[in-house]
C-alpha positions in Angstrom: 9.7 -15.9 7.6 8.1 -12.7 6.1 5.1 -13.2 8.4 7.2 -13.3 11.5 9.0 -10.3 10.5 5.7 -8.5 9.7 4.3 -9.5 13.1 7.3 -8.5 14.9 7.1 -5.0 13.0 3.4 -4.7 13.7 4.2 -5.5 17.5 6.9 -3.0 17.7 4.7 -0.2 16.0 1.9 -1.0 18.5 4.2 -0.9 21.4 5.5 2.6 20.4 2.0 3.8 19.8 0.8 2.7 23.1 3.9 4.3 24.9 3.1 7.5 23.1 -0.5 7.3 24.2 0.5 6.8 27.6 3.0 9.5 27.8 2.6 11.5 31.0 1.1 14.9 30.3 1.7 18.1 32.5 -0.8 19.2 35.2 -2.4 22.5 34.2 -4.4 25.3 36.0 -6.3 28.0 34.2 -6.2 31.5 35.6 -7.5 34.8 34.3 -4.8 37.1 32.9 -3.5 40.1 34.7 -4.8 42.4 31.8 -8.2 40.9 32.1 -8.3 41.4 35.9 -7.0 44.9 35.7 -9.7 45.8 33.1 -12.5 44.3 35.1 -11.1 45.8 38.4 -10.3 42.4 40.1 -7.0 43.5 41.8 -5.5 43.6 45.2 -2.5 45.4 46.9 0.0 43.8 49.1 3.1 45.1 50.9 6.4 43.7 49.7 9.2 44.8 51.9 7.6 48.1 52.3 6.6 48.6 48.7 3.0 48.3 47.5 2.3 45.9 44.9 -0.7 45.3 42.8 -1.7 41.8 41.7 -4.7 40.0 40.2 -7.4 39.2 42.8 -8.6 35.7 41.8 -10.9 35.2 44.7 -12.9 38.4 44.0 -13.0 37.5 40.4 -14.3 34.1 40.9 -16.9 35.5 43.5 -18.3 38.1 41.2 -17.8 37.0 37.6 -19.9 34.1 36.3 -18.4 34.8 32.8 -14.9 34.1 34.3 -16.2 30.7 35.8 -17.8 29.8 32.5 -14.7 30.6 30.5 -12.3 28.6 32.8 -14.8 25.7 32.8 -14.7 25.6 29.0 -10.8 25.8 28.8 -10.7 23.0 31.4 -13.1 20.9 29.3 -11.1 21.4 26.2 -7.9 20.4 27.9 -9.5 17.4 29.8 -10.7 16.1 26.4 -7.1 16.2 25.2 -5.8 14.1 28.4 -4.4 17.0 30.4 -4.8 16.6 34.3 -6.3 19.7 35.8 -6.0 21.7 39.0 -9.0 23.9 39.8 -8.4 27.5 40.5 -11.5 28.0 42.7 -10.6 24.8 44.7 -7.0 26.2 45.1 -8.4 29.5 46.4 -10.5 27.9 48.9 -7.5 25.8 50.3 -5.4 29.0 50.5 -8.4 30.6 52.5 -8.2 27.8 55.0 -4.4 27.9 55.2 -4.0 31.7 55.4 -4.7 32.0 59.2 -2.4 29.2 60.1 0.5 30.5 57.9 0.2 34.0 59.2 1.5 32.6 62.4 4.6 31.0 60.9 7.6 33.1 61.7 11.3 32.6 62.4 12.0 31.5 66.0 14.9 33.8 66.1 14.8 36.8 63.8 10.9 36.9 63.3 11.2 36.8 59.4 7.9 36.0 57.8 7.3 33.8 54.8 7.9 35.8 51.8 5.5 35.1 49.0 3.3 37.1 46.6 -0.3 36.1 46.3 0.3 34.6 42.9 3.3 32.7 44.3 1.0 31.2 47.0 -1.5 30.2 44.4 1.3 28.3 42.4 2.7 26.6 45.6 -0.5 25.3 46.8 -1.7 24.2 43.3 1.5 22.6 42.4 0.5 22.6 38.7 3.2 22.1 36.1 1.8 24.8 33.7 -0.2 27.8 34.3 -2.5 28.8 31.5 -3.4 32.6 31.5 -6.5 33.5 29.5 -7.8 37.0 28.6 -10.4 38.1 26.4 -12.6 41.0 25.1 -15.7 41.2 23.1 -16.4 43.9 20.6 -19.8 44.7 18.8 -20.6 45.8 15.3 -24.3 46.2 15.1 -26.0 43.0 16.5 -23.0 40.8 15.8 -20.2 40.1 18.4 -16.6 39.2 18.1 -14.4 37.7 20.7 -10.6 38.3 20.7 -8.5 36.2 23.1 -4.9 35.8 24.3 -3.7 32.6 25.9 -0.4 32.1 27.4 1.2 28.9 28.9 3.6 29.5 31.6 6.0 27.2 33.5 4.9 27.4 37.2 8.4 26.9 38.5 10.5 29.4 36.3 7.4 31.7 35.2 8.8 31.6 31.8 6.2 31.6 28.8 6.5 28.3 26.8 3.5 28.6 24.6 1.1 31.3 23.2 -2.1 31.6 21.2 -4.1 34.5 19.9 -7.1 34.8 17.9 -10.6 35.9 17.3 -14.0 34.4 16.7 -16.1 35.2 13.5 -18.6 37.8 14.0 -21.8 36.1 15.5 -25.2 36.9 16.6 -24.5 35.1 20.0 -23.0 37.2 22.6 -22.3 34.2 24.8 -18.5 34.4 25.6 -18.1 30.7 26.1 -19.6 29.9 22.6 -17.4 32.7 20.9 -14.3 31.5 22.9 -14.6 27.9 21.9 -14.9 28.9 18.3 -11.9 31.1 18.5 -9.8 28.6 20.4 -10.5 25.4 18.8 -8.5 25.7 15.5 -5.4 26.7 17.5 -5.5 24.6 20.8 -3.7 21.6 19.4 -0.6 23.4 18.3 -0.8 25.2 21.7 -1.0 21.9 23.5 1.9 20.4 21.5 4.1 23.2 22.9 3.1 22.5 26.3 3.9 18.8 25.9 7.2 19.6 24.3 8.2 21.7 27.2 7.1 19.0 29.6 9.1 16.4 27.7 12.1 18.6 28.1 11.6 18.6 31.8 11.8 14.8 31.9 15.1 14.9 30.2 16.8 18.1 31.7 14.8 18.7 35.0 12.7 21.5 36.3 14.2 25.0 36.4 14.3 26.6 39.8 16.2 29.1 42.0 18.0 28.8 45.3 19.1 31.5 47.6 21.5 31.1 50.6 21.4 33.6 53.3 23.4 33.9 56.5 21.6 35.0 59.7 24.0 36.8 62.1 23.1 35.1 65.4 26.6 35.4 67.0 27.6 31.8 66.1 30.3 33.0 63.7 29.2 30.6 61.0 29.1 32.1 57.5 29.7 30.6 53.9 33.5 31.1 54.4 33.7 28.9 57.6 35.9 25.8 57.1 35.1 22.2 57.5 37.9 19.6 56.8 39.7 22.1 54.8 36.7 23.2 52.6 34.8 26.4 52.8 30.9 25.9 53.4 30.1 27.5 50.0 32.4 24.9 48.3 30.6 22.1 50.2 27.3 23.4 49.0 28.5 23.8 45.4 29.6 20.2 45.4 26.2 19.2 46.8 24.7 21.2 44.0 26.7 19.6 41.3 25.6 16.0 42.7 22.0 16.8 43.2 21.0 18.7 40.0 20.3 17.2 36.6 23.6 16.7 34.8 25.1 19.2 37.3 23.4 22.1 35.7 22.9 25.4 37.6 24.2 29.0 37.4 25.8 30.6 40.4 25.0 34.4 40.1 26.7 35.7 43.2 28.6 34.5 46.3 30.0 36.2 49.3 30.6 35.2 53.0 26.8 36.0 53.8 25.0 35.2 50.6 24.8 33.1 47.5 22.3 32.9 44.7 21.7 30.1 42.1 19.5 30.4 39.2 18.7 28.1 36.1 19.0 25.2 38.7 17.7 21.9 37.1 16.2 19.7 39.8 14.9 16.2 39.0 11.2 15.8 38.1 10.6 13.0 40.5 12.2 11.6 43.6 13.6 8.2 43.8 10.3 7.0 45.3 8.5 8.2 42.2 6.8 11.0 43.9 6.9 14.5 42.4 9.9 16.7 43.3 9.2 20.4 44.3 11.8 23.1 45.1 11.1 23.0 48.8 11.5 19.2 49.1 14.7 19.4 47.1 16.0 22.2 49.2 15.2 20.2 52.4 17.8 17.7 51.3 20.5 20.2 51.5 19.3 21.3 54.7 19.5 17.8 56.1 23.1 17.5 55.0 24.1 20.7 56.8 22.3 19.7 60.0 24.3 16.6 60.3 27.9 15.8 61.2 30.4 17.3 60.9 28.5 20.6 60.1 25.8 20.7 62.7 24.4 24.0 61.3 21.0 25.1 62.0 19.2 25.9 58.8 15.8 27.2 57.9 14.0 26.6 54.5 11.7 29.3 53.3 9.7 28.7 50.2 9.3 31.9 47.8 6.6 30.3 45.8 6.8 27.2 43.9 10.0 27.7 41.9 12.3 29.4 44.6 13.5 28.6 48.0 15.8 30.4 50.5 18.0 28.6 52.9 18.8 30.6 55.9 22.0 29.5 57.6 21.9 30.0 61.4 18.1 29.8 61.8 15.8 27.0 62.8 
């Protein structure tokens, strides 16, 4: 009897260990930090509603800094050794370059509104990595010896919130190779850093991704707004009910609401669709669009992605 119990216990422990070993890990992408790009001069300006904004220029950095490519390759290697799936920044930038000409032509059929995205939003949307790891570093010299100091941050790609951080420095070394110094500085801290990434991803399985949804009404003369009634319910009430039914545990925060606009934040959407495919903000928002296009509403609706973690539904546009 004792042998049977021991065998059952061993089988249970082995099963749990196997499940833990097979736990799904978040997909990551490593990018240079804004501070490093600014210090090295790899920045670009873009226009956001008439205001000039400055952001990191990843394309220029990758084309001109072999040091950056080596550092990203080393961090990718360290993460891959620990089982994390990777998205490559350079491959993502190449994909964006191919898509840019086509997307520049995508405008609203009625109002002429363009897709509103920052360059970083575009990187996140195309890569669709769960977590962005920002890495920045600097090398100081004391005589013949060099020391590398680094800052590494793990950012949720959808909410842009920091979920993990690590800082440190290498020991003074006669080697001035940044990759050698970086590996020395990072190795003792990377497992704790990765544990925080995994803890966050496990929370997403339970509580869903955190995204944002904006509702806007386009005045096309139809008379439809968020206070229009259908079967005795205002359109905004119908949208609120859909949100409750299509978010994880009905979790979202409604920041504002009027007849022409509504804003939802801290919206928790499922990590996966019923088919098992990954769910993103745009795909989730399209489900609401499909509902509003059908009877009894028959409302034209346009979905505009604002990066990976935010979408705008424009009522009254196709």
